[in-house]
C-alpha positions, -999 to +999 in steps of 0.1 A: -625-205-168-614-202-204-634-221-233-620-243-258-602-227-288-614-247-319-573-249-328-571-269-297-594-297-309-570-312-331-552-325-300-582-347-293-572-368-326-535-379-308-529-412-307-531-431-273-503-451-259-511-490-262-517-492-224-547-468-229-561-495-253-581-524-249-586-556-274-613-577-279-617-610-299-639-609-333-640-641-341-618-677-331-617-712-339-596-740-342-583-753-373-557-782-382-555-786-341-544-752-337-565-723-321-567-688-342-581-656-330-585-621-346-588-594-324-597-560-326-587-530-308-606-500-290-604-471-266-616-475-232-640-445-217-617-441-192-590-428-217-617-411-233-623-390-203-589-385-197-583-373-230-611-347-225-601-333-195-565-329-207-574-312-238-606-293-231-609-293-194-631-310-171-654-279-172-658-278-210-674-312-215-703-329-207-720-361-217-757-368-218-776-399-224-813-412-236-832-441-247-822-452-283-842-469-305-852-506-301-835-499-264-805-487-270-782-458-255-779-424-272-750-405-261-742-366-268-709-355-263-708-317-258-676-295-259-679-258-248-661-237-279-657-202-280-687-198-256-712-225-271-718-261-264-714-281-295-729-315-292-722-347-316-744-376-308-739-415-316-759-444-301-753-482-293-772-514-285-772-528-248-745-550-247-748-587-240-724-583-207-736-559-185-761-546-208-769-509-196-736-503-187-722-520-221-746-494-238-735-463-221-700-470-226-702-479-263-725-449-271-699-427-254-671-444-274-690-439-307-698-404-300-658-396-291-649-408-324-670-379-339-649-354-323-619-375-335-607-394-304-593-430-313-610-425-349-576-438-362-583-472-346-607-478-374-579-477-399-564-509-380-571-542-400-583-569-379-552-589-370-545-622-357-538-625-320-507-644-305-521-677-286-499-685-258-505-702-227-488-670-209-512-646-227-530-616-209-564-623-223-587-653-219-607-667-251-632-696-258-639-711-292-675-721-302-667-756-290-662-739-256-622-745-253-604-718-239-572-705-244-549-676-235-543-649-260-517-616-265-527-589-286-512-580-318-485-554-322-498-521-332-483-509-366-459-478-361-484-454-375-508-461-346-482-450-322-481-422-306-456-395-320-433-370-302-457-344-313-488-364-299-470-364-265-465-326-264-500-320-272 
């Protein structure tokens, strides 16, 4: 089995297609009778694992977890490069929803960013979501008013190019 060549690692930086990304609300509220919401984009753990499998192959990467400070989770994401395991670590707090699973997931996402996976998403500005009765996501204001919303469109620079597709 062949190890990863350091030159192949740039393929980890390729942009994701919008269907591999998810959105969450950063904040929302109601002003002048209209609901507003600001959405943030992130890459899913499944998309990260698929990227690693495609670029470095399943046998050349691994993830390990340990307890982080104050009850959080640390993730070490390792890639075998030229015969040596290189590990990059990051951590996250346990989350409010599904605390343990959320902590594992968030720590892996943060460790993946250190390898360049989805790092470009941090350059996206928080953007207003489209509030629509037919929206694909549900949100709730602090006044407990439910609404539906669609994510904003990604700018052209955040979409995959032909070069990304060929990598």
